[in-house]
VMD Tcl script that builds the backbone (N, CA, C; Angstrom):
set m [mol new atoms 261]
animate dup $m
set s [atomselect $m all]
$s set {name element resname resid chain x y z} {
  {N N MET 1 A 1.433 -0.893 0.184}
  {CA C MET 1 A 0.320 -0.029 0.161}
  {C C MET 1 A 0.772 1.159 0.259}
  {N N SER 2 A 0.521 2.162 -0.878}
  {CA C SER 2 A 1.604 3.445 -0.705}
  {C C SER 2 A 0.953 4.198 0.128}
  {N N SER 3 A 1.672 5.500 0.202}
  {CA C SER 3 A 0.535 6.604 1.227}
  {C C SER 3 A 0.987 8.077 0.585}
  {N N THR 4 A 0.179 8.727 0.498}
  {CA C THR 4 A 0.797 9.881 -0.148}
  {C C THR 4 A 1.170 11.161 0.811}
  {N N LYS 5 A 1.848 11.448 0.010}
  {CA C LYS 5 A 2.811 12.724 1.811}
  {C C LYS 5 A 2.186 14.366 0.784}
  {N N ILE 6 A 1.277 15.325 2.451}
  {CA C ILE 6 A 1.454 16.726 1.328}
  {C C ILE 6 A 2.311 17.025 1.858}
  {N N LEU 7 A 3.169 18.012 0.868}
  {CA C LEU 7 A 3.850 18.890 1.401}
  {C C LEU 7 A 3.586 20.193 1.631}
  {N N PRO 8 A 4.614 21.182 2.400}
  {CA C PRO 8 A 3.879 21.919 2.901}
  {C C PRO 8 A 4.061 22.829 2.727}
  {N N GLU 9 A 3.370 24.157 2.289}
  {CA C GLU 9 A 3.559 25.107 1.099}
  {C C GLU 9 A 4.424 25.845 1.457}
  {N N GLN 10 A 4.599 25.945 -0.026}
  {CA C GLN 10 A 6.379 26.713 -0.191}
  {C C GLN 10 A 5.745 28.328 -1.097}
  {N N GLU 11 A 6.759 29.632 -1.010}
  {CA C GLU 11 A 6.634 30.818 -1.154}
  {C C GLU 11 A 6.905 30.337 -3.004}
  {N N THR 12 A 6.281 30.898 -3.244}
  {CA C THR 12 A 6.368 30.915 -4.954}
  {C C THR 12 A 6.872 32.013 -5.640}
  {N N THR 13 A 6.338 33.375 -5.014}
  {CA C THR 13 A 6.625 34.559 -5.286}
  {C C THR 13 A 8.614 35.192 -5.480}
  {N N PRO 14 A 8.920 35.581 -6.159}
  {CA C PRO 14 A 10.258 35.849 -6.590}
  {C C PRO 14 A 10.297 37.452 -5.846}
  {N N ARG 15 A 11.399 36.802 -4.868}
  {CA C ARG 15 A 12.109 38.149 -4.779}
  {C C ARG 15 A 12.752 38.846 -5.357}
  {N N THR 16 A 12.014 40.237 -5.277}
  {CA C THR 16 A 12.078 41.652 -5.828}
  {C C THR 16 A 12.717 43.040 -5.396}
  {N N SER 17 A 13.479 42.032 -4.707}
  {CA C SER 17 A 14.217 43.080 -4.095}
  {C C SER 17 A 15.798 42.053 -4.147}
  {N N HIS 18 A 17.040 43.255 -3.198}
  {CA C HIS 18 A 17.772 42.832 -2.906}
  {C C HIS 18 A 18.140 42.893 -1.281}
  {N N GLY 19 A 16.646 42.667 -1.011}
  {CA C GLY 19 A 16.517 42.617 0.758}
  {C C GLY 19 A 17.326 43.060 1.465}
  {N N ASP 20 A 18.301 44.853 0.950}
  {CA C ASP 20 A 18.897 44.933 2.222}
  {C C ASP 20 A 17.937 46.191 2.703}
  {N N GLY 21 A 17.046 46.672 2.308}
  {CA C GLY 21 A 16.361 47.478 2.710}
  {C C GLY 21 A 16.493 49.009 1.977}
  {N N ASP 22 A 16.956 49.152 1.698}
  {CA C ASP 22 A 17.454 50.592 1.898}
  {C C ASP 22 A 17.080 50.277 0.158}
  {N N HIS 23 A 16.525 50.023 -0.389}
  {CA C HIS 23 A 16.195 49.681 -2.265}
  {C C HIS 23 A 14.642 50.422 -2.050}
  {N N GLU 24 A 14.065 50.332 -0.484}
  {CA C GLU 24 A 12.979 50.171 -0.484}
  {C C GLU 24 A 12.389 51.811 -0.352}
  {N N ARG 25 A 13.338 52.237 0.171}
  {CA C ARG 25 A 12.553 54.025 1.202}
  {C C ARG 25 A 13.105 54.890 -0.344}
  {N N PHE 26 A 13.529 54.492 -1.516}
  {CA C PHE 26 A 14.477 55.157 -2.405}
  {C C PHE 26 A 13.311 55.012 -3.838}
  {N N ALA 27 A 13.595 56.351 -4.792}
  {CA C ALA 27 A 12.478 56.399 -6.081}
  {C C ALA 27 A 13.937 55.756 -6.761}
  {N N HIS 28 A 13.444 55.560 -7.634}
  {CA C HIS 28 A 14.394 54.755 -8.826}
  {C C HIS 28 A 14.409 55.033 -10.068}
  {N N TYR 29 A 15.562 55.475 -10.648}
  {CA C TYR 29 A 15.156 55.643 -12.224}
  {C C TYR 29 A 15.410 54.237 -13.060}
  {N N ALA 30 A 13.803 54.408 -13.986}
  {CA C ALA 30 A 14.354 52.960 -15.219}
  {C C ALA 30 A 13.520 54.001 -16.660}
  {N N ASP 31 A 13.689 53.184 -17.174}
  {CA C ASP 31 A 12.769 53.972 -18.675}
  {C C ASP 31 A 11.680 53.883 -18.547}
  {N N LYS 32 A 11.170 55.302 -18.571}
  {CA C LYS 32 A 9.480 55.013 -18.346}
  {C C LYS 32 A 8.647 54.432 -18.903}
  {N N HIS 33 A 8.714 54.431 -20.107}
  {CA C HIS 33 A 7.572 53.938 -21.099}
  {C C HIS 33 A 7.417 51.712 -20.166}
  {N N LYS 34 A 8.416 51.556 -19.493}
  {CA C LYS 34 A 9.069 50.273 -19.042}
  {C C LYS 34 A 7.417 50.356 -17.697}
  {N N ILE 35 A 8.372 51.799 -16.346}
  {CA C ILE 35 A 7.523 51.933 -15.502}
  {C C ILE 35 A 6.191 52.093 -16.742}
  {N N THR 36 A 5.629 52.978 -16.897}
  {CA C THR 36 A 4.012 52.385 -16.888}
  {C C THR 36 A 3.701 51.512 -17.452}
  {N N GLU 37 A 4.054 50.688 -18.396}
  {CA C GLU 37 A 3.686 48.911 -18.590}
  {C C GLU 37 A 4.062 48.348 -17.311}
  {N N SER 38 A 4.665 47.798 -16.589}
  {CA C SER 38 A 5.066 47.372 -15.607}
  {C C SER 38 A 3.585 47.979 -14.787}
  {N N MET 39 A 3.259 49.050 -14.602}
  {CA C MET 39 A 2.204 49.255 -13.930}
  {C C MET 39 A 1.013 48.968 -14.026}
  {N N VAL 40 A 0.871 48.640 -15.756}
  {CA C VAL 40 A -0.102 48.395 -15.933}
  {C C VAL 40 A -0.101 46.528 -16.097}
  {N N THR 41 A 1.047 45.976 -16.574}
  {CA C THR 41 A 0.485 44.465 -16.315}
  {C C THR 41 A 1.423 43.751 -14.987}
  {N N GLY 42 A 2.169 44.079 -14.279}
  {CA C GLY 42 A 2.647 43.689 -12.888}
  {C C GLY 42 A 4.235 43.458 -13.216}
  {N N THR 43 A 4.456 43.721 -14.583}
  {CA C THR 43 A 5.827 42.438 -14.819}
  {C C THR 43 A 7.064 44.040 -13.715}
  {N N PRO 44 A 7.776 42.788 -13.524}
  {CA C PRO 44 A 8.700 43.373 -12.452}
  {C C PRO 44 A 10.038 44.184 -14.174}
  {N N ILE 45 A 10.621 45.167 -13.419}
  {CA C ILE 45 A 11.596 46.044 -14.218}
  {C C ILE 45 A 12.436 46.145 -13.379}
  {N N ARG 46 A 14.009 46.546 -13.803}
  {CA C ARG 46 A 15.419 46.782 -13.768}
  {C C ARG 46 A 15.399 48.577 -13.493}
  {N N ALA 47 A 15.812 49.024 -12.412}
  {CA C ALA 47 A 16.106 50.194 -12.052}
  {C C ALA 47 A 18.423 50.423 -12.313}
  {N N LEU 48 A 17.970 51.928 -13.122}
  {CA C LEU 48 A 20.045 51.813 -13.514}
  {C C LEU 48 A 20.562 51.160 -11.942}
  {N N CYS 49 A 20.228 51.164 -10.745}
  {CA C CYS 49 A 20.599 50.470 -9.757}
  {C C CYS 49 A 21.167 49.079 -10.070}
  {N N GLY 50 A 20.080 48.405 -10.455}
  {CA C GLY 50 A 19.985 47.189 -10.400}
  {C C GLY 50 A 18.779 46.551 -9.857}
  {N N LYS 51 A 18.281 47.485 -8.611}
  {CA C LYS 51 A 16.602 47.094 -8.368}
  {C C LYS 51 A 16.002 46.606 -9.043}
  {N N VAL 52 A 15.004 45.309 -8.721}
  {CA C VAL 52 A 14.061 44.795 -9.835}
  {C C VAL 52 A 13.088 44.809 -8.843}
  {N N TRP 53 A 12.038 45.609 -9.362}
  {CA C TRP 53 A 10.619 45.780 -8.597}
  {C C TRP 53 A 9.253 45.766 -9.391}
  {N N VAL 54 A 8.735 45.810 -9.080}
  {CA C VAL 54 A 6.761 46.536 -9.885}
  {C C VAL 54 A 6.766 47.828 -9.440}
  {N N PRO 55 A 6.432 48.902 -9.903}
  {CA C PRO 55 A 6.247 50.320 -9.731}
  {C C PRO 55 A 4.686 50.359 -8.914}
  {N N SER 56 A 4.916 50.591 -7.895}
  {CA C SER 56 A 3.079 51.373 -7.754}
  {C C SER 56 A 3.266 52.385 -6.498}
  {N N ARG 57 A 4.278 53.159 -6.505}
  {CA C ARG 57 A 4.021 54.018 -5.297}
  {C C ARG 57 A 3.848 55.821 -5.897}
  {N N ASP 58 A 3.940 56.415 -5.321}
  {CA C ASP 58 A 3.957 57.916 -5.852}
  {C C ASP 58 A 5.302 58.202 -5.571}
  {N N PRO 59 A 6.795 58.220 -5.935}
  {CA C PRO 59 A 7.700 58.051 -6.205}
  {C C PRO 59 A 8.090 59.925 -5.873}
  {N N LYS 60 A 7.322 60.787 -5.750}
  {CA C LYS 60 A 7.635 62.192 -5.589}
  {C C LYS 60 A 8.283 62.021 -3.436}
  {N N LYS 61 A 6.991 60.907 -2.972}
  {CA C LYS 61 A 7.209 61.108 -1.745}
  {C C LYS 61 A 8.129 60.616 -1.405}
  {N N TYR 62 A 9.386 60.237 -1.828}
  {CA C TYR 62 A 10.591 59.195 -1.577}
  {C C TYR 62 A 11.666 59.894 -2.425}
  {N N PRO 63 A 12.807 60.019 -1.748}
  {CA C PRO 63 A 14.146 60.527 -2.332}
  {C C PRO 63 A 14.953 60.212 -3.819}
  {N N VAL 64 A 15.566 60.530 -4.231}
  {CA C VAL 64 A 16.059 60.181 -5.449}
  {C C VAL 64 A 17.458 58.663 -4.703}
  {N N CYS 65 A 17.155 57.760 -5.836}
  {CA C CYS 65 A 17.952 56.268 -4.768}
  {C C CYS 65 A 19.436 56.848 -5.256}
  {N N PRO 66 A 21.052 56.970 -4.356}
  {CA C PRO 66 A 21.752 57.946 -4.910}
  {C C PRO 66 A 22.768 57.082 -6.064}
  {N N GLU 67 A 22.483 55.654 -6.131}
  {CA C GLU 67 A 23.492 54.997 -7.330}
  {C C GLU 67 A 22.849 54.934 -8.407}
  {N N CYS 68 A 20.891 55.146 -8.470}
  {CA C CYS 68 A 20.706 55.805 -9.240}
  {C C CYS 68 A 21.175 56.731 -10.034}
  {N N LYS 69 A 20.903 57.816 -8.963}
  {CA C LYS 69 A 21.059 59.050 -9.456}
  {C C LYS 69 A 22.810 59.687 -10.259}
  {N N GLU 70 A 23.793 58.992 -9.442}
  {CA C GLU 70 A 24.948 58.626 -9.548}
  {C C GLU 70 A 25.296 58.155 -11.213}
  {N N ILE 71 A 24.373 56.356 -12.268}
  {CA C ILE 71 A 24.595 56.362 -12.641}
  {C C ILE 71 A 24.009 56.846 -13.998}
  {N N TYR 72 A 22.837 57.991 -13.711}
  {CA C TYR 72 A 21.879 58.411 -14.338}
  {C C TYR 72 A 22.882 59.951 -14.950}
  {N N GLU 73 A 23.333 60.867 -14.036}
  {CA C GLU 73 A 24.178 61.921 -14.181}
  {C C GLU 73 A 25.422 61.214 -14.764}
  {N N GLY 74 A 25.907 60.038 -15.004}
  {CA C GLY 74 A 27.073 59.650 -16.012}
  {C C GLY 74 A 26.923 58.976 -17.659}
  {N N LEU 75 A 25.499 59.141 -17.143}
  {CA C LEU 75 A 25.562 58.302 -18.817}
  {C C LEU 75 A 25.704 59.739 -19.918}
  {N N PRO 76 A 25.437 59.755 -21.122}
  {CA C PRO 76 A 25.733 60.898 -21.877}
  {C C PRO 76 A 24.193 61.000 -22.387}
  {N N PRO 77 A 24.372 62.694 -22.920}
  {CA C PRO 77 A 22.920 63.304 -23.071}
  {C C PRO 77 A 22.289 62.438 -24.844}
  {N N GLY 78 A 21.007 61.616 -24.757}
  {CA C GLY 78 A 20.376 61.201 -25.675}
  {C C GLY 78 A 19.637 61.599 -26.067}
  {N N GLY 79 A 19.130 61.241 -27.152}
  {CA C GLY 79 A 18.209 62.580 -27.641}
  {C C GLY 79 A 17.118 61.398 -28.488}
  {N N ASP 80 A 17.126 60.382 -27.873}
  {CA C ASP 80 A 16.861 59.084 -29.182}
  {C C ASP 80 A 14.876 58.380 -28.338}
  {N N GLY 81 A 14.761 60.103 -27.346}
  {CA C GLY 81 A 13.610 59.439 -26.937}
  {C C GLY 81 A 13.108 58.710 -25.771}
  {N N GLY 82 A 14.289 57.936 -25.043}
  {CA C GLY 82 A 14.650 56.888 -24.225}
  {C C GLY 82 A 14.727 57.604 -22.613}
  {N N ASP 83 A 14.113 58.522 -22.404}
  {CA C ASP 83 A 14.310 59.244 -20.994}
  {C C ASP 83 A 14.193 58.240 -20.129}
  {N N ASP 84 A 15.089 58.245 -19.019}
  {CA C ASP 84 A 14.678 57.071 -18.061}
  {C C ASP 84 A 13.921 58.693 -17.199}
  {N N ASN 85 A 13.354 57.846 -16.898}
  {CA C ASN 85 A 12.159 58.488 -15.200}
  {C C ASN 85 A 12.985 57.880 -13.794}
  {N N LYS 86 A 12.041 58.993 -12.614}
  {CA C LYS 86 A 12.260 57.973 -11.651}
  {C C LYS 86 A 10.568 57.390 -11.825}
  {N N GLN 87 A 10.595 56.335 -10.741}
  {CA C GLN 87 A 9.245 55.951 -10.074}
  {C C GLN 87 A 10.129 55.362 -9.055}
}
mol reanalyze $m
mol bondsrecalc $m
mol representation Tube
mol addrep $m
């Protein structure tokens, strides 16, 4: 006779943060079109600093991520319409 074992529930939600907490306190820079798409579809995006998250809050209520700001300021000026915006 065989027996069936029930495994405990496991978390299946991917971690979309670095886990250090600091990234959650900042507004991050990412492509504005990807931000809009992510807010509609719920698909995670990557900020300039590497943080992966789904934008869902007002970035004006948070200070700009210093890492994103440093990277953004070091980028050459564009003109291709792919401006990065805060989120």
